[in-house]
C-alpha positions as a Python dict, from the first residue, in 0.01 Angstrom:
ca = {
    (1, 'M'): (0, 0, 0),
    (2, 'K'): (-292, -214, 113),
    (3, 'K'): (-516, 94, 136),
    (4, 'I'): (-428, 196, -219),
    (5, 'L'): (-495, -155, -347),
    (6, 'A'): (-830, -163, -165),
    (7, 'I'): (-930, 177, -304),
    (8, 'V'): (-830, 79, -659),
    (9, 'T'): (-1028, -245, -626),
    (10, 'V'): (-1340, -65, -500),
    (11, 'V'): (-1315, 196, -777),
    (12, 'A'): (-1276, -79, -1039),
    (13, 'I'): (-1579, -267, -908),
    (14, 'I'): (-1792, 48, -902),
    (15, 'S'): (-1676, 139, -1253),
    (16, 'L'): (-1773, -204, -1385),
    (17, 'M'): (-2113, -183, -1218),
    (18, 'L'): (-2180, 161, -1365),
    (19, 'A'): (-2060, 50, -1709),
    (20, 'T'): (-2308, -236, -1696),
    (21, 'F'): (-2595, 2, -1627),
    (22, 'V'): (-2483, 246, -1895),
    (23, 'Q'): (-2456, -24, -2160),
    (24, 'A'): (-2779, -198, -2067),
    (25, 'D'): (-3016, -199, -2361),
    (26, 'D'): (-3360, -53, -2336),
    (27, 'N'): (-3574, -349, -2439),
    (28, 'G'): (-3861, -116, -2524),
    (29, 'S'): (-3715, 23, -2846),
    (30, 'L'): (-3472, -58, -3124),
    (31, 'P'): (-3176, 168, -3209),
    (32, 'Q'): (-3214, 388, -3515),
    (33, 'W'): (-2923, 224, -3698),
    (34, 'Y'): (-3100, -112, -3667),
    (35, 'K'): (-3429, 30, -3793),
    (36, 'D'): (-3245, 185, -4090),
    (37, 'M'): (-3074, -146, -4167),
    (38, 'M'): (-3402, -337, -4159),
    (39, 'S'): (-3580, -83, -4379),
    (40, 'W'): (-3288, -102, -4627),
    (41, 'R'): (-3317, -481, -4633),
    (42, 'K'): (-3690, -460, -4697),
    (43, 'A'): (-3632, -210, -4978),
    (44, 'Q'): (-3374, -443, -5134),
    (45, 'L'): (-3626, -725, -5116),
    (46, 'E'): (-3880, -512, -5301),
    (47, 'L'): (-3625, -430, -5572),
    (48, 'A'): (-3519, -792, -5611),
    (49, 'E'): (-3879, -907, -5630),
    (50, 'K'): (-3970, -643, -5891),
    (51, 'A'): (-3661, -729, -6095),
    (52, 'G'): (-3753, -1097, -6089),
    (53, 'T'): (-3432, -1199, -5911),
    (54, 'I'): (-3633, -1373, -5640),
    (55, 'T'): (-3984, -1512, -5639),
    (56, 'T'): (-4272, -1375, -5434),
    (57, 'E'): (-4252, -1679, -5207),
    (58, 'Q'): (-3882, -1619, -5143),
    (59, 'A'): (-3949, -1253, -5070),
    (60, 'E'): (-4220, -1344, -4820),
    (61, 'L'): (-3985, -1590, -4651),
    (62, 'Y'): (-3718, -1320, -4619),
    (63, 'R'): (-3974, -1068, -4491),
    (64, 'S'): (-4092, -1310, -4224),
    (65, 'H'): (-3729, -1368, -4121),
    (66, 'I'): (-3669, -993, -4093),
    (67, 'D'): (-3985, -957, -3886),
    (68, 'Q'): (-3868, -1240, -3658),
    (69, 'M'): (-3529, -1070, -3612),
    (70, 'E'): (-3695, -739, -3525),
    (71, 'K'): (-3925, -912, -3275),
    (72, 'F'): (-3633, -1098, -3116),
    (73, 'H'): (-3422, -785, -3073),
    (74, 'L'): (-3719, -587, -2947),
    (75, 'E'): (-3782, -846, -2675),
    (76, 'N'): (-3422, -944, -2592),
    (77, 'G'): (-3207, -650, -2692),
    (78, 'F'): (-2873, -728, -2852),
    (79, 'T'): (-2671, -1016, -2712),
    (80, 'N'): (-2297, -993, -2661),
    (81, 'G'): (-2211, -1217, -2957),
    (82, 'M'): (-1954, -1433, -2783),
    (83, 'G'): (-1957, -1705, -3048),
    (84, 'H'): (-1670, -1883, -3216),
    (85, 'G'): (-1705, -1722, -3555),
    (86, 'A'): (-1495, -1841, -3847),
    (87, 'C'): (-1165, -1854, -3663),
    (88, 'G'): (-1286, -2048, -3360),
    (89, 'G'): (-1486, -2297, -3560),
    (90, 'N'): (-1377, -2474, -3876),
    (91, 'P'): (-1212, -2210, -4095),
    (92, 'S'): (-1180, -2448, -4390),
    (93, 'R'): (-1559, -2445, -4430),
    (94, 'V'): (-1555, -2067, -4459),
    (95, 'I'): (-1263, -2059, -4700),
    (96, 'N'): (-1373, -2370, -4885),
    (97, 'P'): (-1751, -2420, -4867),
    (98, 'A'): (-1734, -2736, -5078),
    (99, 'N'): (-1516, -2883, -4802),
    (100, 'T'): (-1262, -3026, -5043),
    (101, 'P'): (-916, -3098, -4898),
    (102, 'L'): (-699, -2791, -4856),
    (103, 'S'): (-326, -2779, -4804),
    (104, 'F'): (-213, -2522, -4551),
}
């Protein structure tokens, strides 16, 4: 029984180590889905600017933010995203942005 437990433990540790290497991001390039998403966002900015929905200054601000996001992910890859989100934080601010009293 102890041998089986030891073998299972070793196999689990090796599996976790290999999974880490397989899922490691290549910091030298961005995935295609991310590039597509960023190009779509830039195209939407162009449309909104041409339609007059946003000003040129606002469009430039958004473009610089998109460029900063691309640079960050190019240098750091994609983090694991272990944040609180809406449920772990204050859900009333998500449901009720004005932060007026809610009755649950």
